[in-house]
LUMDOMI-443809 format. One record per atom (N, C-alpha, C): x, y, z. Coordinates in steps of 0.001 Angstrom, whole numbers, padded with zeros to 6 digits, always signed. Layout:
<sites>
XYZ ...
</sites>
This chain:
<sites>
+017798+006779-022754 +016656+005166-022351 +018956+005122-021953 +019452+005155-020909 +020890+004981-020367 +021520+003649-021014 +022496+003455-021135 +022840+002363-021779 +023038+001352-021064 +022869+001881-019462 +022654+000855-018139 +021293+000071-018308 +020272+000951-018609 +018812+000557-018760 +018887-000897-019543 +019987-000779-020716 +020049-001602-021754 +020752-002843-021543 +021891-002962-020396 +022296-003991-020416 +021819-005003-020535 +022416-006252-020971 +021323-007658-020725 +022160-008142-019295 +021413-008727-018893 +022043-009539-017299 +023258-010108-017939 +024647-010107-017181 +026086-011073-017368 +025586-012238-017416 +026213-012593-018321 +026161-014419-017976 +027290-015205-017154 +027923-013931-015928 +028581-014460-015264 +027595-014560-013802 +026872-013538-014129 +026145-013035-012874 +024686-014766-013202 +024477-014920-013878 +023771-015860-014968 +023959-017268-014215 +025694-017429-014524 +025964-018767-013843 +025909-018728-012661 +026563-018268-011696 +026411-017885-010521 +025322-018353-009815 +024066-017768-009983 +022730-017736-009421 +022312-019121-009894 +023082-020084-011293 +022014-021444-011319 +022859-022033-010517 +024177-022004-010172 +025690-022473-009719 +024521-022508-007982 +024396-021356-007550 +024051-021793-006006 +022964-021911-006280 +022022-021783-007191 +020819-022514-006739 +020710-024244-006259 +021642-024003-007853 +021266-026454-007324 +021899-026168-006319 +023550-025971-005991 +023919-026260-004454 +022839-026138-003192 +021797-024863-003670 +021057-024833-002490 +020105-026045-002177 +019558-026296-003641 +018597-027402-003528 +019175-028431-003256 +020203-029218-003951 +020788-030313-002640 +021115-030161-001354 +021353-028935-001586 +021528-029536+000616 +019795-029056+001286 +019271-028663+000463 +017267-028965+000728 +017412-030775+000607 +017323-030689-000381 +016743-032390+000057 +017934-033419+000156 +019160-033350+000947 +019634-033678+001743 +019316-033744+003308 +018680-032059+003463 +018347-031670+004953 +016847-033011+004905 +016387-032703+003933 +014847-033484+004295 +015242-034832+004404 +015574-035640+003973 +016286-037053+004362 +016556-036920+005566 +017044-036088+006760 +017140-036222+008218 +015893-036021+009091 +015692-036732+009861 +014460-036419+010660 +014595-035282+011265 +013695-034905+011892 +013270-033208+012930 +012031-033072+012667 +011674-032276+013809 +010192-032019+014260 +009945-030764+013166 +008702-030466+012680 +007915-029911+012061 +007962-028329+012486 +007811-027621+012131 +007780-026011+012395 +007300-025058+011529 +006603-023871+012214 +006449-022371+010774 +007790-021574+011292 +008104-021683+010052 +009048-020407+009617 +009182-019680+009207 +009629-018355+010272 +009301-016962+009586 +010891-016418+009123 +010625-015995+007994 +011646-015763+007360 +012096-013876+007473 +012535-013243+007665 +012533-011393+007465 +013618-010899+007154 +013701-009576+006251 +015191-009022+006318 +014763-007702+006232 +014198-007594+007104 +013833-006283+007619 +014790-005768+009046 +015146-006553+009989 +015412-006277+010970 +015971-007070+011671 +017165-006880+012579 +018008-008044+013182 +017567-009534+013783 +015989-009056+014541 +015100-009307+015201 +013874-009342+014385 +013209-010756+015583 +011883-010122+014791 +011144-008977+014471 +010230-008592+013955 +009948-006967+014387 +008469-007826+015355 +007610-006047+015288 +006760-006789+015920 +005249-006731+015716 +005572-007121+014365 +004182-008381+013714 +004817-009916+013630 +005740-009626+013255 +006305-010927+013950 +005780-011389+015365 +006378-010829+016705 +006002-011059+017441 +004612-011345+017922 +004078-010243+017146 +002694-010544+017969 +002032-011799+017211 +002712-012240+015862 +001930-013019+015349 +002153-014684+016225 +003700-014601+016329 +003622-016041+016964 +003079-015793+018056 +003363-015227+019345 +002578-014737+020125 +001254-015577+020076 +000528-015136+019552 -000948-015792+019504 -000651-017285+018739 +000102-017682+018130 +000140-019299+017381 +000243-019722+019133 +001308-019184+019594 +001488-020623+020925 +000176-020272+022020 -000694-019174+021502 -002134-019330+022813 -002923-021006+021339 -002559-020517+020649 -003468-021308+019928 -003231-022810+019778 -001831-022956+019741 -001512-024159+019960 -000165-024253+020752 -000215-024244+021746 +000423-024387+022760 +002122-025466+022324 +001569-026385+021213 +002848-027115+021319 +003719-026913+019974 +003467-026154+019356 +003943-025698+018019 +004713-025224+017994 +006170-025763+017365 +007155-025147+017212 +007851-024119+016477 +007917-023191+016823 +008573-021371+015469 +009667-021442+015538 +010192-020971+014939 +011849-020786+014474 +011506-019613+013531 +012283-018275+014116 +012257-017072+013779 +013693-016826+012956 +013644-016127+011811 +015463-016298+011011 +014861-014553+010352 +015640-013848+011608 +015345-012382+010953 +016914-012017+010691 +017742-011955+009205 +018551-010893+009638 +018314-009857+008110 +018952-008701+008604 +019108-007263+007185 +020199-007870+006704 +020514-007403+005455 +021488-007438+004000 +022262-006456+004547 +023749-005960+004870 +024481-004963+005542 +024742-004432+004357 +024942-005262+002937 +025746-004619+002031 +025387-005292+000712 +025934-005113-000743 +026047-005835-001311 +027218-006873-001350 +027944-006557-000159 +028986-007667-000743 +029436-007857+000856 +027750-008817+001292 +027617-008954+002855 +028031-010471+002939 +028952-011409+002768 +029068-012693+002788 +028733-013693+003859 +028659-012434+005091 +028395-014400+005896 +026712-014053+006038 +025898-012951+005160 +024422-013893+004615 +024527-015078+004183 +025047-015284+003682 +025399-016955+002889 +025870-017893+003978 +025926-018091+005561 +025539-018606+006555 +023996-018391+007119 +023660-017420+006823 +022390-017299+007521 +021487-017705+006104 +021916-018016+005271 +020974-018779+003879 +021222-020144+004711 +021898-020337+004694 +022251-022018+005407 +021308-022437+005362 +021124-021599+007226 +020710-021490+008375 +019434-021827+007590 +018397-021295+007025 +017265-020675+005950 +016964-022471+005602 +017828-022503+005002 +017948-023878+004092 +017124-025095+004707 +018219-025052+006335 +018301-026058+007481 +016126-026606+007822 +015769-025298+008691 +015016-024816+009123 +013265-025087+008051 +013651-024430+006884 +013140-024737+005703 +012296-025886+005353 +013702-027007+005602 +012916-028025+005019 +012876-028803+005839 +012570-028346+006986 +011449-029241+007998 +010733-028466+008305 +009887-027680+007264 +008712-026942+007496 +007726-027308+006210 +005911-027089+006596 +005574-027366+005669 +004834-025209+005643 +005084-024965+006411 +004241-023974+006923 +005326-022957+006785 +005595-021780+005787 +006942-020658+005946 +006080-018990+005616 +006613-017973+006457 +006084-016976+006499 +007000-015696+006192 +006684-014731+005880 +007430-013931+004908 +007018-012426+005401 +008078-011997+005267 +007808-010138+005401 +008415-009654+004348 +009106-010010+003389 +010200-009323+002259 +010080-010668+001207 +011153-009968+000374 +011038-010878-000280 +012094-011935+000149 +011759-013646+000170 +012637-014333-000092 +013387-014932-001142 +015116-015574-001536 +015456-016247-002551 +015313-017632-002204 +015501-017992-001031 +015006-019696-001234 +013476-019867-001332 +012694-019364-001135 +011133-019460-001509 +010489-019326-002829 +011272-018523-003423 +010809-018146-004711 +011879-018648-004999 +013222-019597-004792 +014167-020261-006131 +013632-022084-005759 +013635-022151-004362 +013719-023603-004403 +012680-024119-005032 +012678-025700-005557 +011832-026683-005641 +011667-026898-004095 +010020-027355-003452 +009514-027297-002315 +008888-028342-002715 +009127-029069-001305 +008392-030733-000851 +006761-030162-000877 +005753-031017-001964 +005059-031159-002118 +003571-030363-000542 +002866-029661-000798 +001781-029391-000056 +002935-028105+001044 +003957-027755+000557 +004571-026352+001484 +003579-024793+001338 +003211-024678+002408 +002816-023256+002398 +004121-022291+002687 +003435-021162+001447 +004331-019727+001926 +003418-018770+001481 +003869-018330+002719 +002445-017257+003126 +003399-015792+002857 +002846-014783+002588 +003651-013589+002390 +003084-012067+003049 +003383-012679+004608 +002571-010930+005055 +003659-009686+005177 +003079-009011+004086 +004281-007700+003601 +004395-007068+004552 +005390-006209+004601 +005910-005664+006190 +004804-004362+005860 +004055-003666+004528 +003948-002403+004490 +002351-002618+005110 +001803-001767+005703 +000134-001317+005928 -000035-001031+004806 -001004-001666+003884 -001763-000797+002621 -001431-000797+001662 -000817-000088+000282 -000321-000235-000987 -000285+001679-001535 +000511+002359-000642 +000931+003512-001006 +002149+003813-001559 +003595+003369-001508 +004648+004066-002077 +004576+002130-003350 +004840+001728-004438 +004309+001159-005446 +006209+000546-005172 +005632-001142-005027 +006644-002668-004670 +006901-003325-005806 +007371-004483-005253 +007730-005159-006214 +007938-005557-007641 +007012-005468-008433 +007124-006049-009776 +006719-004438-010161 +005425-003934-009219 +005274-001978-009877 +006191-001323-009068 +007763-001566-009054 +008548-000281-008627 +009428-000439-009774 +009916-001226-010822 +010578-001641-011522 +010323-000232-012373 +011206+000459-013028 +010808+001860-013684 +010488+001512-015297 +009320+001981-016080 +009447+001601-017155 +010647+001930-017899 +011106+001317-018948 +012483+001477-019620 +013791+001030-018484 +014207+000569-017375 +015144-000068-017176 +015280-001400-017362 +015313-002502-018325 +015440-003675-018882 +016073-004467-017869 +017535-003907-017166 +018185-004535-016436 +017461-005179-015294 +016918-004307-014765 +016498-004309-013443 +015645-005731-013803 +014325-005935-014468 +013509-006569-014688 +013864-007617-014862 +014935-007522-015885 +015680-008987-016268 +016611-009505-014615 +016653-009305-013867 +017434-009496-012647 +016239-009837-011407 +015051-009252-011905 +014068-009373-010822 +013745-010929-011493 +013462-010996-012769 +013549-012189-013423 +014029-013745-013205 +015594-013169-013050 +016146-013900-013317 +016346-014829-011504 +016374-013847-010143 +015811-014043-008980 +014370-014576-008496 +013752-014646-009638 +012522-015440-009694 +011506-014317-008116 +011959-013018-008423 +011261-011892-007546 +009775-012380-007018 +009781-012496-006120 +007840-012683-004983 +007018-014513-005179 +008435-015165-006432 +007961-016146-007269 +007116-016948-005488 +006662-017962-005771 +006033-019195-005128 +005269-018899-003366 +004773-018006-003708 +003949-017434-002691 +002746-018207-003135 +002135-018940-002286 +000993-019345-002512 -000476-018814-001575 +000037-018037-000907 -001018-017293+000338 +000130-015782+000452 -000762-014406-000388 -000855-013216-000069 -001335-012283+000924 -000865-011622+001640 -001840-010411+002494 -002046-009301+002107 -002966-008807+002467 -003283-007542+001542 -004230-006639+002878 -004087-005424+002505 -004628-004550+003780 -006077-004170+004017 -006715-004727+002390 -008261-004210+002664 -008052-004858+000844 -009921-004640+001003 -009828-004756-000084 -009378-004517-001616 -009688-002705-001170 -009138-002199-002324 -007304-001703-002434 -006668-002319-001434 -005632-002584-001758 -005436-004016-002468 -006194-005088-002437 -005833-006473-003579 -005469-006085-004424 -006122-005121-005326 -005514-005040-006624 -003991-005144-006851 -003512-003957-006038 -001987-003708-005867 -001092-004694-005473 -001555-005432-004709 -000408-006578-003857 -000762-007617-005222 -001757-008231-006500 -001711-008337-006763 -000949-008443-007792 -000788-007108-008200 +000387-006241-009323 +001695-006617-008543 +001490-006424-007839 +003244-006744-006989 +003504-007371-006984 +002908-008518-006801 +004008-009490-006343 +003057-010836-007674 +002702-009610-008534 +002470-010710-010026 +001881-012373-009643 +000821-012080-009096 -000318-013497-008842 -001735-013096-008893 -002122-013690-009116 -003991-013729-009435 -004558-013781-008330 -005249-012805-007916 -006687-012315-006775 -006461-013402-006255 -007374-014648-006272 -007917-015698-005824 -006690-015741-004849 -005658-015367-004360 -004599-016094-004066 -004079-015101-003398 -005440-014064-003482 -005189-012775-001679 -006307-013068-001110 -005350-012836+000644 -006925-012630+001661 -006612-011188+002297 -007785-010374+002687 -008059-009384+002904 -007535-009487+004580 -006342-009041+005069 -005801-009447+006815 -005214-008262+007084 -005365-006956+007639 -004295-006322+008272 -003327-006785+009350 -001816-006061+008932 -000939-006558+010439 -001285-006231+011326 -000524-007008+012057 -001043-007083+013676 -000573-005483+014278 +000057-005064+013331 +000510-004111+014088 -000629-002176+013958 -002143-003252+013802 -003041-002273+013765 -003976-002691+014963 -004032-003365+015427 -004125-003481+017221 -003446-002703+017901 -002148-002619+018042 -001724-001473+018601 -001589-000432+018743 -001898-000061+017139 -002226+001401+016811 -004254+001731+017534 -004467+000669+017597 -006221+001095+018167 -006370+000988+019593 -004915-000193+020124 -005320+000095+021777 -005554+000831+021988 -006649+001559+023297 -006605+003078+023613 -005251+002946+024917 -005567+001876+025732 -004729+002004+027087 -003412+001959+025818 -002804+001031+024862 -001561+001011+024418 -000847+002413+024111 -001776+002879+023207 -001443+004261+022998 -001214+005404+023702 -002696+005450+024988 -002265+006209+025997 -001251+006261+026669 -000458+004656+027158 +000733+004972+027764 +001315+005404+026934 +001567+005028+025859 +002540+005836+024744 +003130+006753+024536 +001968+006825+024305 +001743+008824+024330 +002352+009769+024907 +001791+009482+026364 +002589+010192+027387 +003468+009994+028104 +004043+008702+028124 +005597+008011+027945 +006695+008845+027169 +006075+008881+025826 +006993+009717+024542 +007218+011113+024579 +005889+011565+024970 +005700+012922+025167 +006468+014040+026270 +006781+012750+027625 +007299+014024+028587 +009249+013369+028564 +009661+012377+027534 +010786+012032+027536 +011472+012758+026111 +010745+013453+025277 +010861+014531+024028 +010951+015769+024450 +009703+016069+024884 +009245+017253+025321 +009598+017853+026480 +010560+019399+026390 +010551+020228+027778 +009433+020195+028490 +010034+020061+030070 +008467+019995+031150 +007904+021100+030862 +008175+021909+030588 +007370+023136+030248 +006228+023413+028794 +006670+022519+028491 +006003+022160+027061 +004780+021039+026055 +005453+020181+027631 +004470+019002+027440 +003125+018686+026344 +002552+020475+026608 +000901+019992+026091 +000978+020410+024788 +002050+021104+024364 +002226+021531+022922 +002148+020325+021843 +001648+020987+020441 +001580+020007+019482 +002976+019601+019133 +002833+018488+018527 +003681+017710+018023 +003893+017506+016652 +004523+018035+015559 +004816+017492+014104 +005883+016029+013838 +005463+015361+013353 +006726+014274+013104 +007020+014636+011749 +008608+014463+011735 +009064+014510+010131 +009966+013324+009941 +008764+012196+008801 +009072+010833+008402 +009728+010932+006968 +011279+011315+006925 +011020+010886+005915 +011823+009667+004877 +011211+008923+003269 +011707+007849+003081 +013502+008162+002673 +013761+007268+002527 +015763+006718+002461 +015730+008049+001765 +016900+008914+000979 +017698+009716+000209 +016473+010716+000046 +015516+011143+000854 +014578+012109+000651 +014867+013706+001414 +014393+014587+000074 +014592+015625+000844 +014450+016555+001382 +013443+015323+002571 +012915+015652+003547 +014274+015152+004624 +015325+014712+004173 +016461+014200+005147 +017437+015717+005511 +017379+016458+004543 +018358+018003+004461 +018190+018183+005658 +018837+018779+006229 +018743+019479+007633 +018951+020627+007512 +018539+021504+006528 +018418+022910+006205 +016700+022585+006084 +016198+022172+005729 +014484+021558+005229 +014310+021694+006780 +014911+020674+007311 +014288+020421+008385 +014226+021894+010030 +015100+022300+009845 +015423+023569+010546 +014386+024813+010129 +013965+024933+008303 +012727+025756+008017 +011970+025369+009210 +011216+024221+008681 +010316+023288+009443 +010601+023631+010594 +011567+023059+011795 +011579+023541+013085 +011176+025265+013732 +011416+025674+012394 +011697+027638+012588 +010321+027811+012829 +009449+027304+011371 +008477+027728+011687 +007185+027066+011811 +007695+025891+011932 +006797+025502+013169 +006559+026105+014840 +007717+026624+015513 +007935+026898+016286 +006858+028546+016363 +007069+029418+015610 +006000+030322+015332 +004588+029472+015456 +004099+029057+015090 +002541+028416+014770 +002583+027790+016136 +003259+027029+016671 +003105+026614+018121 +003216+025164+018103 +003540+025005+017142 +004430+023318+017118 +005713+023665+017098 +006202+021910+017797 +007172+021155+018089 +007499+020106+017355 +008419+020328+016259 +008932+019200+015295 +009829+018382+015150 +009631+017428+015270 +010012+015870+015722 +010671+014741+014365 +011914+015315+013951 +012150+014536+013220 +012577+012920+013013 +012172+011993+012291 +012564+010653+012584 +013261+010207+011175 +014074+010504+011007 +015043+009473+010061 +015276+008331+009646 +014915+007776+008539 +015447+005988+008140 +016445+005963+008838 +016570+004535+009411 +017657+004076+009954 +018864+003855+008909 +019031+003848+007782 +019990+003565+006930 +020519+005321+006719 +019906+006096+007079 +020834+007351+006710 +020765+008363+007823 +020647+007865+008480 +020453+008483+010308 +020034+007516+011274 +021271+007407+012215 +020574+005833+013370 +019661+006734+013913 +018848+006667+015082 +017652+007193+016014 +017892+007088+017202 +018256+008625+016574 +018994+009535+017579 +017500+009774+019240 +016208+009534+019370 +015514+009852+020002 +015644+008330+021259 +015992+007343+020338 +015306+006055+021365 +014190+005713+021293 +013065+006117+020676 +012177+005553+020075 +011337+005662+018570 +011172+004312+018611 +010576+004114+016605 +009767+005066+016625 +009341+005091+014791 +008887+006110+014100 +007709+005644+014059 +007004+004785+015129 +005626+003972+015232 +005535+004628+016903 +005955+004274+017752 +005953+005075+019059 +006087+006735+019147 +006645+007253+017901 +006597+008360+018067 +005942+009287+017292 +004859+008746+016251 +003536+008836+016002 +002439+008398+016275 +002649+008058+017597 +001430+007733+018615 +001666+008954+019840 +002848+009611+019582 +003050+010640+020323 +002372+011819+019880 +002709+011882+018925 +002291+012973+017686 +000781+013728+017640 +000555+014636+017263 -000330+015774+016528 -001086+015319+015076 -000121+015373+014386 +000525+015831+012859 +001341+014802+012350 +001441+014600+011058 +002109+013712+010680 +002861+014431+008661 +003806+014166+008706 +004399+014720+007312 +005629+013481+006786 +004815+013123+005551 +006638+012215+004778 +006672+012425+003383 +007294+011862+002511 +007563+012424+001552 +006839+011158+000492 +006637+010406+000841 +006145+008620+000762 +006215+007199+000931 +005766+008226+002730 +006003+006514+003922 +004454+006310+003682 +004116+004887+003801 +002939+004124+003242 +002463+004413+004959 +003769+004694+006458 +003157+004958+007423 +001772+006196+007568 +001850+006951+006425 +000791+007879+006260 -000768+006897+006926 -000809+005808+006292 -001862+005221+006418 -002188+004920+008712 -000721+004877+009121 -000701+004346+010348 -001660+005679+011231 -001078+006921+010322 -001120+008177+010952 -002498+008472+010916 -003366+008053+009585 -004790+007805+009426 -005627+007017+010612 -005165+005969+010791 -005600+004867+011950 -005961+005832+012871 -004738+006162+013256 -005055+006984+014507 -005591+008139+014443 -006508+008712+013367 -006816+009883+013283 -005675+011378+013464 -004635+010981+013456 -003776+011730+013060 -003834+012553+011594 -003780+013789+011194 -003410+014264+009705 -002218+013821+009136 -002080+013244+008187 -000849+013112+007394 -001104+014254+006207 +000467+014784+006108 +000532+015277+004766 +001613+014973+003653 +002044+014792+002722 +002394+014606+001565 +003587+016096+001398 +005223+015605+001490 +005965+016905+001205 +006702+016757-000311 +005040+017664-000600 +006075+017760-002455 +006286+018476-003229 +007238+019392-002732 +007252+019712-003987 +007363+019849-005321 +007171+021498-006269 +006836+021135-007380 +007040+019786-007983 +008835+020532-008036 +009419+019324-008862 +009258+017659-008679 +009120+017092-007456 +008245+016054-006587 +007103+015391-006786 +006085+016180-008031 +004544+015881-007633 +004991+014455-008997 +005463+014598-009830 +005471+013640-010891 +006149+012031-010537 +006733+012801-009546 +007258+010947-008739 +006542+010397-007849 +006116+011533-007658 +005128+010817-006340 +004571+010431-007145 +003625+010594-008213 +001979+010136-008632 +002660+008744-009218 +003619+008546-009676 +004565+008049-010912 +004448+006153-009505 +005070+006658-008624 +005870+005932-007423 +004332+005499-006183 +003193+005591-007015 +002552+005836-005164 +001048+005126-005730 +000457+004348-005208 -000572+003621-005619 -002022+004197-006005 -002216+005367-005170 -003520+005972-004628 -003576+007316-006288 -004508+007465-006470 -004424+008230-007396 -004682+009847-007301 -004404+010566-008329 -004049+012225-008107 -004521+012800-007506 -006272+012187-007691 -006959+013277-007390 -007347+012795-005767 -006459+011548-005563 -006765+011275-003497 -005119+012188-003064 -004925+012023-003763 -003314+012541-002979 -003281+014072-002983 -004092+015290-004012 -003372+015665-003613 -004084+016688-002600 -005349+016389-002073 -005457+017469-000867 -004425+017017+000602 -003771+015767+000656 -002345+016025+000689 -001594+016558+001159 -000933+017400-000369 +000264+017025-000958 +000133+018999-000452 +001978+019116-000289 +002246+020466+000271 +003692+020496-000302 +004024+021680-000646 +005469+021949-001490 +006176+022751-000822 +005916+023792+000276 +006618+024680+001173 +005797+024351+002294 +007361+024748+002937 +007676+025462+004455 +005759+025799+005259 +005540+027297+004259 +004699+028147+005071 +003043+027119+004932 +003444+026352+003852 +001783+026126+003134 +001691+024218+004075 +002204+023882+004328 +002354+022954+005793 +001347+023888+006518 +002077+024574+007687 +001575+025086+008273 +000141+025605+008346 -000393+026133+007255 -001355+026658+006721 -002521+025242+006489 -001907+024219+005820 -002854+023450+005778 -002705+022623+007534 -002258+022844+007846 -002364+022297+009567 -003416+023194+009951 -003803+023872+009755 -004223+025057+010413 -006188+025304+009691 -006183+024248+008992 -007018+024028+007725 -008234+022962+008212 -008924+022926+008495 -009844+021775+009099 -010749+021217+008140 -011078+021755+006829 -011068+020806+005584 -009752+019819+004983 -008755+020498+005277 -007540+019470+004643 -006811+019053+005951 -007442+019018+006718 -007076+018137+008167 -008095+017305+008237 -009207+017003+007906 -010250+016438+007864 -009960+015139+006986 -008871+015241+005792 -009223+014719+004597 -008103+013924+004522 -007048+014554+005415 -005390+013704+005408 -005989+012825+006651 -006456+012963+007937 -006716+012060+008774 -007688+010599+008483 -008047+011143+007389 -009144+009846+006690 -009165+009050+005808 -008121+009315+005088 -007243+009250+004137 -006848+008033+004929 -006679+006955+005753 -006700+005556+005598 -007140+004484+005453 -009045+004727+005935 -009480+004636+005745 -010371+003311+004512 -009755+004344+002936 -009537+003167+002324 -009180+002603+001692 -007994+002141+002611 -006490+001249+002029 -005827+000259+003921 -007009+000223+004816 -006950-000834+005467 -008048-000837+005954 -008518-002364+006244 -009904-003066+006454 -009825-002992+008280 -010598-002657+009128 -010613-003093+010520 -011580-003713+010607 -012090-004616+010813 -012338-005839+011878 -013127-005987+013178 -013849-004411+013448 -013958-004776+014871 -014299-005763+015976 -014586-006418+014912 -014882-008073+016007 -014176-009368+015585 -012326-008606+015312 -011746-009430+015441 -010583-008810+015112 -009579-008896+016619 -008296-008662+015924 -007552-009026+014904 -006499-007965+014642 -006369-008369+013376 -004605-009635+013382 -004485-009012+014840 -003543-010461+015319 -003567-011729+014880 -005492-012016+016014 -005695-013115+015276 -006040-013881+014427 -006799-013150+013482 -007183-013229+011961 -005979-013830+011926 -005065-012718+011663 -003766-013222+010586 -003064-014690+011227 -002659-015067+012650 -002559-016093+012789 -003187-017412+012722 -004749-017762+012837 -005110-018744+012547 -005176-018474+011256 -005152-017555+010791 -005051-017962+008699 -003743-018932+008428 -002601-018735+008878 -001404-019042+009194 -001163-020583+009443 -002301-020848+010664 -001914-021852+011791 -002851-022865+010463 -004369-022379+009699 -004839-023366+009313 -004343-023650+007999 -003311-023085+007000 -003214-023229+006372 -002160-024209+006307 
</sites>
């Protein structure tokens, strides 16, 4: 165990957090004294604009109640020294002070730490479909006491009154990640499920994207989408080059879509749209493997022998579930793509972790849940 993992949280850090929290609590209480119209507030750290899921839910909320006021505060944290984020937190304090209905898609320092007005509801609609890669409290490795101490000091994921899980099978994983009782969980997939399963949208997106990224004479070829998570071996240019060369020999066009932190998006299309245009998918440990499954696209896990142990440790599905999806060599991936049994296993994987209700759209269900809470 490293000396770093044994270090206690600095008293200076503790004092700074307590001081900041005290000041923010004071500002929240003062803002509550100023009359203002009640609103539903969405907080996100996933992008600098409303995500597609938030856009879908807010649109449905205005259909349910055209008079509702909705405020979306979306901003990423650009670095550990992103001092301008403080101004964003102050905006959040004002709007939270005038809301009894707050919706998150990630961790929120304010809702986890402020003492909010009685009756305030905080709904956590986590940004990933299903529970594939461990997150929240489950993502803190054993033996890293300092990380756990910091998470405790920051009250990580405290304050959620309701947590949305994608399926009954995922519920236990979500409860563990958010450190809550299962009674506070509601099963309801994210709105992106509606978009993935909309046949007209899928067809239009598929045709548009394929026409843009494939040369004219290969528009009908098979696309293999390679989507690494951050700092994955799949980010390595040599690996992508080998996949591209082997793919060409097997009749596949390999299209990489890297994490925006490591590589800017060069294609101009989101990974979700590229996935709709693809015929197969490979990642190291992205939960988008569930989205591939919902599309009926076989999804495989890049796990060379040395990466197997970490994949099992960092994922929720069991080793028995993951084994049929795992490939460790370039040649093995294309053998798996030609194996009907393995393709079927990869395509059907998502059904275990995403519950789809054919009688009601995911967007409508989630919006009505938020509106009635």
